[in-house]
Structures are given as C-alpha cells and as structure tokens.
N, C-alpha and C positions, 0 to 999 in steps of 0.2 A: 504494500500500500504506500502511496506517495504522500509526503507531507507538503506543506506550502512551498511553493517555489520548485516543485518537481523533484526534490531531493528524496533519496531513499530513507525510509525509517530504519532505525537501527535493527539489525537482525533479519531484515527482509530483503530479498533481491527483486530487482525490477523485472518486468515481463521480458525485456530484451535479454537480460542476463540469464533468465530461466530458460530461454530458448537456445542459448549458445551452448555448444558442447565444449568439452575441455580442449579439443583440437582446433577450436575456433570456428567450426562450421555451425550452421544453424540447424537445430533439431526440428524436424517436420512432424507435425501431429497428423493423425488420421483425420480425414474430412468429417464434418458433421454428418449425422445420419439423415438421409433424405426420406421423403414421405413413403415411397415404395418399400424402402428397407425397414422403416418403422412398422409398417403394416405387416410385413412378413414376421418380424420379431414379436409383435404383439400376438399374432396368430399362434406362434410357438408357445408364448406365455399362457394364452388362454387354453390351449389344448393340453398342456402338461402342467402339473403342479410344480411351481418354481422351487418348492422345498425338496422335491425329489428328482431334480434334474441338474446335471452338472455339465461341465465342458466336455466330458467323455460320453455323454448321451448321444445315441445315433442321430436323433432329430436335431440336436445342436450342431453336430458335425456336418449334417446335410445342409442346414441353413447357412453355415459358414461357407461351405463350398458353393452354394447357390449365390450368395452375396458376392463372392469373388468372381463369379462369371458374369454378373450384370454389368452393362456398359455405362453405369451411372457415374463412376469415378475413373476416368481414363488415366489420371495421374495419381498414383498411389505413393505417398512419401515413404512408407515402410511396408513393403510387400509381405514381410514375415508376420507383421502384427495386424495388417489390414483385415478387419472383420474375422479374425481368427476365433476358434471356439471359445477361448477364454474371454474374448470381448463381446461375444454374442450373448 
C-alpha cells in the first residue's frame, strides 16, 4: 500500500517490485478468467461436491485440459500453470 507522495510503506513492496523476478524480468500472471471459462468451472462446482473433489479428480483434470484447448487466451504467460488442475 502506498502512503502520501507514492512512497512505499515500511515492510510492503510496490506492485512493480512484486512483479519483478530476482533476475530482473517481469513475472507474468495468468489472465483473468473469462465468462466461458467461469461457466465451465461453475458447472464442475455444481455437479460435484467441492468438499470431495481435488486437483486429482478426473473431472478437474478434464476441465483443465479443456480450458487449455480453448482459443480464448492465445498468449499464455506461464504454460505450466495456465488453468492447471491445481488452479481449476
């Protein structure tokens, strides 16, 4: 959080600092979920009890695979983490 004058408050880093990696490159976040992706994820949530489903569940893995095939996000900053089962 910034104080008056745009200076950092003690103990907190700015958004720019948070996005920079130690090697000086910028860290890219996965894009925000789009409407179609959210509908598919909500369908999974409604069909399966969230308390009994994990990243290893076949439906979660299938949704992750489907989300990765959709042409909604042509530029994926981190292909390994993009809509992976852990993030679904």
